[in-house]
C-alpha positions as CSV (number, residue, x, y, z in Angstrom):
1,M,96.8,51.5,26.9
2,L,100.4,50.7,27.7
3,D,101.0,49.3,31.2
4,T,104.4,50.9,31.6
5,T,105.5,53.1,34.5
6,A,107.6,56.2,34.0
7,D,110.6,54.5,35.8
8,E,110.7,51.8,33.1
9,L,110.9,54.2,30.2
10,S,114.3,54.9,28.8
11,T,115.2,58.5,28.2
12,N,117.0,57.6,25.0
13,E,113.7,56.7,23.3
14,Y,112.3,60.2,23.6
15,P,113.5,63.5,22.3
16,A,115.3,65.9,24.5
17,I,112.2,68.1,24.8
18,S,110.3,65.3,26.5
19,P,108.7,66.4,29.8
20,L,109.7,63.1,31.4
21,K,113.3,63.7,30.5
22,S,113.2,67.1,31.9
23,R,111.8,65.8,35.1
24,N,114.5,63.1,35.4
25,L,117.5,65.2,34.4
26,N,119.7,66.7,37.1
27,L,118.8,70.3,38.0
28,N,122.2,71.5,36.8
29,Q,121.9,69.7,33.5
30,R,118.5,71.2,32.9
31,L,119.8,74.7,33.7
32,A,122.8,74.1,31.3
33,E,120.5,73.0,28.5
34,S,118.3,76.0,28.9
35,T,121.1,78.6,29.3
36,G,123.8,76.8,27.2
37,A,126.3,77.1,30.1
38,A,127.0,75.0,33.2
39,A,127.3,77.9,35.5
40,S,124.9,78.1,38.5
41,P,122.5,81.0,38.7
42,K,123.3,83.9,40.9
43,G,120.1,83.7,42.9
44,I,116.4,83.5,43.1
45,L,113.6,85.2,45.0
46,S,111.8,83.1,47.6
47,P,108.0,83.3,47.4
48,T,106.0,84.6,50.3
49,K,103.3,82.8,52.2
50,K,101.8,85.8,53.9
51,R,99.7,88.5,52.5
52,G,100.9,92.1,52.5
53,P,104.4,93.5,51.8
54,R,107.3,91.5,52.9
55,P,111.0,92.1,52.3
56,Q,112.5,89.8,49.7
57,K,115.1,87.3,50.7
58,N,118.0,86.5,48.3
59,V,119.5,83.0,48.2
60,S,122.1,81.5,46.0
61,F,123.0,78.0,44.7
62,N,126.1,76.2,45.8
63,K,127.5,72.7,45.4
64,S,128.3,70.2,48.2
65,I,131.9,70.0,49.2
66,D,131.5,66.2,49.3
67,A,133.4,64.7,46.3
68,E,130.9,61.8,46.0
69,A,127.9,64.1,45.8
70,T,129.1,66.7,43.3
71,T,125.6,67.0,41.8
72,E,123.9,68.0,45.0
73,V,122.6,71.5,45.1
74,F,121.7,73.5,48.3
75,F,120.9,77.1,49.2
76,E,122.9,79.6,51.2
77,D,122.0,83.1,52.2
78,L,123.4,85.9,50.1
79,P,125.0,88.8,52.0
80,K,122.7,91.8,52.1
81,E,125.7,94.0,51.5
82,P,129.0,93.5,49.6
83,S,131.5,91.6,51.7
84,G,134.1,94.2,51.2
85,K,132.0,96.8,53.1
86,K,131.2,96.8,56.8
87,K,127.9,97.6,58.2
88,P,128.0,100.9,60.0
89,G,127.8,100.6,63.8
90,R,128.6,96.9,63.8
91,K,131.2,95.9,66.4
92,P,134.2,94.1,64.7
93,K,135.6,91.0,66.1
94,Q,138.2,91.3,68.9
95,A,137.4,94.9,69.3
96,Q,137.8,96.9,72.4
97,P,134.7,97.3,74.6
98,V,132.6,100.3,73.8
99,V,132.5,102.9,76.7
100,V,129.0,104.2,77.2
101,A,128.6,107.8,78.1
102,T,127.7,108.7,81.7
103,D,124.5,110.5,80.7
104,E,123.2,107.3,79.0
105,I,123.5,105.2,82.1
106,V,120.4,104.8,84.2
107,C,120.0,103.7,87.8
108,G,119.0,100.0,88.1
109,V,116.6,100.9,91.0
110,C,114.8,104.1,90.0
111,S,115.6,104.0,86.2
112,R,116.7,107.7,86.2
113,P,119.9,109.0,84.5
114,D,120.5,111.9,86.9
115,S,123.9,111.8,88.4
116,Q,124.9,114.7,90.6
117,A,126.8,114.8,93.9
118,P,126.1,113.6,96.5
119,N,123.8,111.2,94.6
120,E,126.0,110.1,91.8
121,I,125.6,106.9,89.8
122,I,128.2,104.3,90.6
123,L,129.0,101.1,88.7
124,C,129.9,97.7,90.1
125,D,133.5,96.8,89.1
126,N,132.5,93.2,88.4
127,C,129.1,93.3,86.6
128,D,128.7,97.0,85.7
129,F,125.5,97.2,87.7
130,A,124.6,101.0,87.9
131,V,122.8,102.5,90.9
132,H,122.4,105.8,92.6
133,Q,124.2,106.3,96.0
134,M,120.9,107.0,97.8
135,C,119.0,104.2,96.0
136,Y,121.6,101.7,97.0
137,G,122.5,103.1,100.4
138,V,126.0,104.1,99.6
139,R,126.7,107.3,101.5
140,K,130.3,107.8,100.3
141,I,131.9,106.5,97.1
142,P,134.5,104.0,98.2
143,E,138.1,104.3,97.1
144,G,139.2,101.4,94.8
145,D,136.9,98.6,93.7
146,W,133.3,98.6,94.6
147,L,131.0,95.5,94.2
148,C,127.3,95.4,94.3
149,K,125.5,93.2,96.9
150,S,125.1,90.3,94.4
151,C,128.8,90.2,93.4
152,A,129.9,90.6,97.0
153,Q,127.7,87.8,98.3
154,E,130.4,85.2,98.3
155,D,132.9,87.5,100.0
156,V,130.3,88.3,102.7
157,L,129.5,84.7,103.2
158,G,133.1,83.9,103.6
159,L,132.8,80.7,101.7
160,T,136.4,81.0,100.4
161,K,137.7,80.9,104.0
162,K,135.7,77.8,104.9
163,S,137.0,74.3,104.3
164,T,135.1,71.8,102.2
165,E,134.1,69.9,105.3
166,E,132.5,72.9,106.9
167,V,130.5,73.7,103.8
168,S,129.2,70.1,103.7
169,E,128.2,70.3,107.3
170,I,126.2,73.5,106.8
171,T,124.5,72.1,103.7
172,A,123.5,68.9,105.5
173,A,122.2,70.9,108.4
174,A,120.1,73.2,106.1
175,A,118.7,70.2,104.3
176,A,117.7,68.5,107.6
177,N,116.1,71.7,108.9
178,P,115.3,74.1,106.0
179,V,113.7,76.7,108.3
180,A,116.6,77.1,110.8
181,A,119.7,79.0,109.9
182,P,123.2,77.7,110.6
183,T,124.1,78.1,114.2
184,T,126.8,80.7,115.1
185,E,128.4,81.8,118.2
186,V,126.8,84.6,120.3
187,P,128.8,87.8,119.5
188,D,130.6,89.6,122.4
189,I,128.9,93.0,122.1
190,P,128.2,95.2,125.2
191,N,124.5,95.6,126.0
192,L,123.6,92.9,123.4
193,D,120.2,92.3,124.9
194,H,119.2,96.0,125.0
195,H,120.2,96.5,121.3
196,L,118.5,93.4,120.2
197,R,115.2,94.3,121.8
198,A,115.3,97.8,120.4
199,L,116.0,96.4,116.9
200,Q,113.1,93.9,117.3
201,R,110.7,96.7,118.2
202,V,111.6,98.8,115.1
203,L,111.6,96.0,112.6
204,L,108.4,94.4,113.9
205,D,106.7,97.7,113.7
206,R,107.8,98.1,110.1
207,C,106.6,94.6,109.2
208,N,103.3,95.1,110.9
209,G,102.7,98.5,109.2
210,R,103.0,100.6,112.3
211,R,106.1,102.4,110.9
212,T,106.4,103.7,107.4
213,V,109.1,102.5,105.0
214,R,110.7,104.5,102.2
215,M,109.8,103.8,98.6
216,F,112.4,103.9,95.8
217,G,112.1,104.9,92.2
218,Q,109.1,107.2,92.7
219,Q,110.8,110.6,93.4
220,D,108.8,112.5,90.8
221,Q,105.5,111.2,92.1
222,Y,106.6,112.0,95.7
223,E,107.4,115.6,94.8
224,K,104.0,116.2,93.1
225,A,102.0,114.9,96.0
226,H,104.3,116.7,98.5
227,Q,103.7,120.0,96.7
228,L,100.0,119.6,96.7
229,I,99.8,118.9,100.4
230,E,102.3,121.7,101.2
231,Q,100.1,124.2,99.3
232,T,97.1,123.2,101.4
233,V,98.9,123.3,104.7
234,V,101.0,126.4,104.2
235,A,99.1,128.5,101.8
236,G,95.6,127.3,102.7
237,E,94.6,126.2,99.1
238,G,92.0,123.5,98.5
239,N,93.1,120.7,96.3
240,S,92.2,117.2,95.2
241,M,94.3,114.4,93.7
242,L,94.1,110.7,92.8
243,L,96.9,108.2,93.3
244,I,96.4,105.3,91.0
245,G,98.4,102.1,91.0
246,P,98.3,98.3,91.8
247,R,98.1,97.0,95.3
248,G,101.5,97.1,97.1
249,C,103.0,99.8,95.0
250,G,103.2,102.3,97.9
251,K,100.3,104.7,97.5
252,T,99.3,105.0,101.1
253,T,102.9,104.7,102.2
254,M,103.9,107.7,100.1
255,I,101.2,109.8,101.6
256,N,102.2,108.7,105.1
257,N,105.8,109.7,104.4
258,I,104.7,113.1,103.2
259,V,102.6,113.7,106.2
260,K,105.5,112.6,108.4
261,D,107.8,115.1,106.7
262,M,105.2,117.9,107.0
263,S,104.7,117.2,110.7
264,R,108.2,118.2,111.5
265,E,107.5,121.9,110.8
266,H,103.7,122.3,110.6
267,R,102.3,119.7,112.9
268,Q,99.9,122.2,114.5
269,D,98.7,123.5,111.2
270,F,96.7,120.6,109.8
271,H,94.5,117.6,110.8
272,I,94.4,114.2,109.2
273,V,91.2,112.3,108.4
274,R,91.5,108.7,107.1
275,L,88.7,106.8,105.4
276,N,88.6,103.4,103.8
277,G,86.0,102.1,101.3
278,F,86.1,98.6,102.8
279,I,85.1,99.9,106.2
280,H,82.9,102.9,105.5
281,T,80.4,101.3,103.2
282,D,78.0,104.3,103.1
283,D,78.1,108.0,103.5
284,K,76.6,108.0,107.0
285,L,79.3,105.8,108.4
286,A,82.0,107.9,106.7
287,L,80.5,111.1,108.1
288,K,80.4,109.6,111.6
289,E,84.1,108.7,111.3
290,I,84.9,112.2,110.1
291,W,83.2,113.6,113.1
292,R,85.0,111.2,115.4
293,Q,88.4,112.1,114.1
294,L,87.8,115.8,113.9
295,G,85.6,116.4,116.9
296,K,86.8,114.0,119.5
297,E,88.6,116.8,121.3
298,M,86.0,119.4,120.6
299,K,82.6,120.1,121.9
300,V,80.3,119.1,119.1
301,D,76.6,118.8,119.4
302,D,75.2,115.4,118.7
303,D,72.4,116.9,116.6
304,L,74.8,117.7,113.9
305,L,74.9,114.0,112.9
306,N,71.1,113.7,112.9
307,R,70.7,116.2,110.1
308,S,69.6,114.7,106.8
309,N,71.5,117.2,104.7
310,Y,75.1,116.0,104.4
311,A,76.3,119.3,103.0
312,D,75.2,121.2,106.1
313,T,76.6,118.6,108.5
314,M,80.0,118.6,106.6
315,A,80.1,122.4,106.6
316,S,79.3,122.6,110.3
317,L,82.1,120.2,111.2
318,L,84.7,122.0,109.0
319,A,83.5,125.3,110.3
320,L,84.9,124.3,113.7
321,L,88.4,124.5,112.2
322,S,87.8,127.7,110.2
323,H,88.7,131.2,111.3
324,P,85.6,133.4,111.8
325,S,87.1,136.2,109.6
326,E,87.7,133.7,106.8
327,I,84.1,132.5,106.8
328,L,82.7,136.0,106.8
329,G,85.3,137.2,104.3
330,L,86.3,140.2,106.4
331,D,90.1,139.6,106.6
332,E,91.9,138.2,103.6
333,G,95.2,136.4,104.1
334,V,94.1,134.6,107.3
335,T,94.0,130.9,107.0
336,S,92.7,128.2,109.3
337,Q,94.0,124.8,110.1
338,S,93.9,122.6,107.1
339,V,92.4,119.1,106.8
340,I,94.0,116.3,104.8
341,F,91.5,113.6,103.7
342,I,93.2,110.3,102.9
343,I,90.7,108.0,101.3
344,D,91.8,104.5,100.6
345,E,89.8,102.4,98.1
346,F,88.5,105.6,96.6
347,D,86.6,103.7,93.9
348,L,84.2,102.1,96.4
349,F,83.0,105.6,97.5
350,A,82.0,106.2,93.9
351,T,79.4,103.3,94.3
352,H,77.5,105.1,97.0
353,P,74.1,106.5,96.1
354,R,74.4,110.0,94.4
355,Q,78.1,110.2,95.6
356,T,77.0,112.8,98.2
357,L,80.2,112.6,100.3
358,L,82.6,113.0,97.4
359,Y,80.5,115.8,96.0
360,N,80.7,117.8,99.3
361,L,84.4,117.1,99.8
362,F,85.3,118.3,96.3
363,D,82.9,121.3,96.6
364,I,84.4,122.4,100.0
365,A,87.9,122.1,98.5
366,Q,86.9,124.8,96.0
367,S,85.2,127.0,98.6
368,R,86.5,129.2,101.4
369,K,84.9,127.3,104.3
370,A,88.1,125.4,105.2
371,P,91.3,124.5,103.3
372,I,91.2,120.8,102.6
373,A,93.1,118.4,100.4
374,V,91.3,115.2,99.2
375,L,93.8,112.4,98.3
376,G,92.2,109.3,96.9
377,C,94.1,106.0,96.6
378,T,92.7,103.5,94.1
379,T,93.7,100.6,91.9
380,R,91.2,101.3,89.1
381,L,92.3,103.2,86.1
382,D,88.7,104.1,85.1
383,V,87.8,105.6,88.5
384,V,87.1,109.0,87.0
385,E,84.5,107.5,84.6
386,M,82.7,106.2,87.7
387,L,82.1,109.7,89.0
388,E,78.9,111.6,88.4
389,K,79.0,114.7,86.2
390,R,78.6,117.1,89.1
391,V,81.3,115.4,91.1
392,K,83.7,115.2,88.2
393,S,83.3,118.9,87.5
394,R,84.5,119.8,91.0
395,F,87.5,117.4,90.8
396,S,90.8,119.0,90.0
397,H,91.8,116.2,87.6
398,R,95.3,115.7,89.1
399,Y,96.6,112.2,88.9
400,I,99.7,110.3,90.1
401,Y,100.4,106.9,88.6
402,L,102.6,104.5,90.6
403,S,104.0,101.2,89.6
404,L,105.5,98.1,91.2
405,P,109.3,97.6,91.5
406,K,110.7,97.2,88.0
407,N,113.5,94.8,88.9
408,L,114.7,92.6,91.7
409,A,117.2,95.2,93.0
410,A,114.5,97.8,93.4
411,F,112.3,95.3,95.2
412,W,115.1,94.4,97.6
413,Q,115.8,98.0,98.4
414,V,112.2,98.3,99.8
415,C,112.1,94.9,101.5
416,R,115.5,95.3,103.2
417,Q,113.9,98.0,105.4
418,G,112.0,95.2,107.2
419,L,115.2,93.4,108.1
420,M,117.7,96.1,108.8
421,L,117.8,99.7,110.1
422,G,119.4,101.1,107.0
423,D,120.5,104.8,106.8
424,V,117.7,106.3,108.8
425,E,118.4,108.6,111.8
426,A,118.5,106.6,115.0
427,E,116.6,109.4,116.9
428,E,113.6,109.1,114.6
429,E,113.3,105.4,115.4
430,G,113.7,105.9,119.1
431,L,117.2,104.4,119.3
432,D,120.1,105.7,121.5
433,R,123.4,105.7,119.8
434,S,125.2,106.8,123.0
435,I,124.7,103.4,124.6
436,E,127.9,101.3,124.4
437,G,127.9,98.6,121.7
438,F,125.4,100.3,119.4
439,T,127.8,100.7,116.4
440,E,129.2,97.2,116.8
441,F,125.7,95.6,117.0
442,Q,124.4,97.4,113.9
443,A,127.5,96.3,111.9
444,Y,127.0,92.8,113.1
445,W,123.4,92.7,112.2
446,D,123.8,94.3,108.8
447,H,126.5,91.7,108.0
448,K,124.0,89.0,108.8
449,I,121.3,90.4,106.6
450,E,123.6,91.2,103.6
451,Q,124.4,87.5,103.4
452,R,121.2,87.2,101.3
453,A,120.7,83.6,102.4
454,F,116.9,84.2,101.8
455,Q,117.4,84.8,98.1
456,D,114.8,82.2,97.2
457,L,112.1,83.8,99.4
458,L,112.9,87.2,98.0
459,Q,112.7,86.0,94.4
460,Y,109.5,84.1,95.1
461,H,107.6,87.2,96.3
462,Y,109.1,89.4,93.5
463,Y,108.0,87.0,90.7
464,T,104.5,86.3,92.3
465,T,103.1,89.5,93.9
466,K,105.9,92.1,94.1
467,S,104.3,93.1,97.4
468,P,106.7,94.2,100.2
469,S,103.9,93.7,102.8
470,A,103.7,90.0,101.8
471,F,107.5,89.7,102.2
472,F,107.3,91.4,105.6
473,N,104.7,89.0,106.8
474,E,107.1,86.1,106.4
475,W,109.5,87.7,109.0
476,I,107.2,88.6,111.8
477,L,107.6,85.3,113.6
478,P,111.3,84.8,113.0
479,L,112.0,88.3,114.3
480,S,109.9,87.6,117.4
481,W,111.9,84.5,118.2
482,L,115.2,86.4,118.5
483,T,116.8,86.4,122.0
484,A,120.2,87.5,123.3
485,G,121.1,83.8,123.8
486,N,120.2,82.9,120.2
487,P,120.4,86.0,117.9
488,N,120.2,83.8,114.8
489,L,117.5,84.9,112.4
490,N,115.7,81.8,111.2
491,I,115.1,81.9,107.5
492,P,111.5,80.9,106.5
493,A,111.1,78.5,103.7
494,V,108.9,79.4,100.7
495,G,105.2,78.5,101.5
496,S,106.1,77.3,105.0
497,E,103.0,77.0,107.3
498,L,105.2,77.2,110.4
499,T,106.3,80.8,109.9
500,S,104.0,82.4,107.3
501,L,101.2,84.6,108.5
502,A,99.8,85.1,105.1
503,P,96.1,84.3,104.7
504,P,95.1,81.3,102.5
505,D,94.4,81.9,98.9
506,S,90.8,80.9,99.2
507,R,88.2,79.7,101.7
508,L,88.1,76.2,100.5
509,H,89.7,75.0,103.7
510,L,86.5,76.0,105.6
511,L,84.4,73.4,103.7
512,S,85.6,70.6,105.9
513,T,84.0,72.3,108.9
514,L,80.5,72.5,107.4
515,S,77.6,70.2,108.2
516,E,75.5,68.3,105.7
517,L,72.9,71.0,105.6
518,D,75.5,73.7,105.1
519,L,77.1,71.8,102.2
520,G,73.7,71.0,100.7
521,L,72.7,74.7,100.6
522,L,76.1,75.7,99.3
523,I,76.0,73.1,96.5
524,A,72.4,74.2,95.6
525,A,73.5,77.8,95.4
526,A,76.5,76.9,93.3
527,R,74.4,74.8,90.9
528,L,72.2,77.8,90.1
529,D,75.2,79.5,88.5
530,I,75.1,76.7,85.8
531,V,71.5,75.6,85.8
532,A,69.8,79.1,85.9
533,D,72.7,80.9,84.3
534,T,72.9,83.5,87.0
535,D,75.8,84.7,89.1
536,T,73.7,85.9,92.0
537,V,71.4,84.0,94.3
538,N,69.2,84.5,97.3
539,F,68.1,82.2,100.1
540,A,64.7,81.5,98.5
541,M,66.3,80.3,95.2
542,A,68.9,78.2,97.0
543,Y,66.3,76.5,99.3
544,D,64.0,75.7,96.4
545,E,66.9,74.1,94.6
546,Y,67.9,72.2,97.7
547,S,64.3,70.9,98.3
548,T,64.1,69.9,94.7
549,L,67.3,67.9,94.8
550,A,66.4,66.2,98.1
551,G,62.9,65.3,96.8
552,R,64.3,63.9,93.6
553,Q,66.8,61.8,95.5
554,R,64.1,60.3,97.7
555,V,62.1,59.3,94.7
556,Q,65.0,57.7,92.9
557,S,66.2,55.9,96.0
558,A,62.7,54.6,96.8
559,T,62.3,53.3,93.2
560,A,65.6,51.5,93.3
561,G,65.0,50.2,96.8
562,M,68.1,51.8,98.3
563,L,66.7,53.8,101.2
564,A,69.8,53.3,103.1
565,Q,71.8,55.4,100.6
566,G,70.0,58.6,100.9
567,G,66.4,57.9,100.2
568,N,65.4,58.6,103.7
569,A,67.5,61.9,103.8
570,R,65.7,64.5,105.8
571,V,64.7,67.8,104.1
572,W,65.3,70.4,106.8
573,S,62.7,73.1,107.4
574,R,63.0,76.6,106.1
575,G,63.9,78.1,109.5
576,V,66.7,75.7,110.2
577,A,68.1,76.2,106.6
578,A,68.0,80.0,107.2
579,V,70.4,79.5,110.2
580,A,72.7,77.5,108.0
581,W,72.5,80.1,105.3
582,E,73.6,82.8,107.7
583,R,76.5,80.6,108.8
584,L,77.7,80.5,105.2
585,V,77.5,84.3,105.1
586,T,79.5,84.6,108.3
587,L,82.3,82.4,106.9
588,G,82.5,84.5,103.8
589,L,81.4,81.7,101.4
590,L,78.6,84.0,100.4
591,V,79.5,87.6,99.6
592,P,77.0,90.5,98.9
593,A,76.1,91.0,95.3
594,G,76.9,94.7,95.4
595,V,79.1,97.0,97.5
596,G,77.0,98.3,100.3
597,A,74.1,96.2,99.2
598,G,74.0,94.3,102.5
599,S,72.9,97.3,104.5
600,R,70.6,98.7,101.9
601,N,68.8,95.5,101.0
602,Q,68.4,94.2,104.5
603,G,65.1,96.0,105.1
604,H,63.7,95.1,101.6
605,G,62.6,91.5,101.6
606,G,65.0,90.5,104.4
607,L,66.8,87.2,104.2
608,E,64.6,85.8,101.4
609,A,65.3,88.5,98.8
610,K,68.9,89.5,99.6
611,M,71.2,88.7,96.7
612,W,74.6,87.0,97.2
613,R,77.4,85.7,95.1
614,V,78.9,82.2,95.8
615,D,82.6,82.5,96.5
616,V,83.4,78.9,95.4
617,A,82.7,77.1,92.2
618,L,80.7,73.9,92.0
619,E,83.7,71.8,90.8
620,E,85.9,73.0,93.7
621,I,83.6,71.7,96.4
622,P,84.3,67.9,95.9
623,V,88.0,68.6,95.7
624,A,88.1,70.6,98.9
625,T,86.3,68.2,101.2
626,K,85.0,64.6,101.3
627,L,81.3,64.5,100.4
628,S,78.6,61.9,101.0
629,T,77.3,59.9,98.1
630,V,74.2,62.1,97.7
631,L,76.1,65.4,97.8
632,A,78.8,64.2,95.5
633,K,76.0,63.2,93.0
634,W,74.5,66.7,93.2
635,C,77.9,68.1,92.2
636,K,78.2,65.8,89.2
637,E,74.7,65.7,87.8
638,I,73.5,68.9,86.3
């Protein structure tokens, strides 16, 4: 066998058809030998690596422009169409900008293309941002150039009029105290203190939820719900509807605005009953609340509530509001006062046994006992599948789907109502325009808010929760600190503990306040999620695990002769441990395993058998607080 490599072989010793020669020849020479010409091929088809049909890509050979590398070959993309033709619809270079038709432009806040006076779509002369007049708060189309709030931000701030030294001083002051806003002089406005106090009252009520705010971009949903309530109040029709959407999208706010509008003309024609699934955890509590809201000004016998039949009790309560001729069917066309049931967390009422309350409400809505409208607000899209067949058959199957703000501009339109009065009527907010200085103060305050110096805070809440209520919570304390001597609005920093009233994300901060026994039971209950592969636990299971861990630790420590490190740890009695278990329940570290299960299971087995869910994970406990050597070992060893 010849010990010769392919590199040492000479191509002249072998014929032209040798495979070695064909491998060493240049690609262009091989192609020339095979075709008899030195011209490059027009193109090849690249293979595909994926299964299934795929459009073929054409490539061509070309030579390098480098004179020293004339034999180098590379690929270039072939044009899909002849170069002499232009692709239809393609914008040529240096062409004039294409003017989009008006009917194709949509509002940047509500995403609707409608543009009719006095609510036309206007465009920013700088960035072409399109908005409706009402969505953006522009009552009259200005003459000349109009800029959106983002483009006009520098003009409002007046940075072009400030010197470089003044800007540096403001920046340094903001860096030293990020919560405080730059100090300005007190404006010379008549009755400044009176106007400031009136503004504080209105804005704080909005931020606290005592006053409703307007929602934008939901006009179609508003009209559907308004029509249903109007038919119940004016025509006496029974109806039912579900409002479905994520938290913070404005379901309850929309209903409150509709009720507020209806109250202007028909306040004496209907009553409002509000229920909440978080508060009224069973039908009996909900029925008592209905009686309290409807019968607090009427003489109602107490024995109505003691009846076991929910249908009779509900019918008796609603009969108080019905016209006698309507119940007996003697006089058609006579309607009674309507009742609007607003049920928040509607899906939680579907977890009640037999769904008796929902069945009777939907059934009465179809009868002639009293005209009622049942409006349920929920976050679950599958809420109808949770209803029983008899309840679902009496539901009207009307739905309204709401969504969170689709862009930052729409989110700002909602949030700005917590910082400025806007275009609402002053009489509705209890303000007196006749007092001297009202117009000057409103212009001064609107100028301060439109500076948008809190842009970071606005963007933080938009990109995290999109919840206006979370944004409002940030401004409760800064608005409360306003005085006539210092009308500056302090801008809260993102995540500041000094101004934010938002609750913590979890209850882990409570672990540092627990005793050794509390932590031991909590760790034992959290261990069962892994050891026993169960997501629910009761006191008996947790105490047995706690006793087992403590006994094992005593044996191990006694064997090693380390009694000082936990071997003499005391195993608390069952009665003392029960008190610690109830403390964990009170702090919310243990939550009921089912909605309403706490009240139903209390009498069946008591504390021993009541099932709970641990609200913290086992690996989170050592991170949240400093544990002793024994408890830390329990968290690590499974």
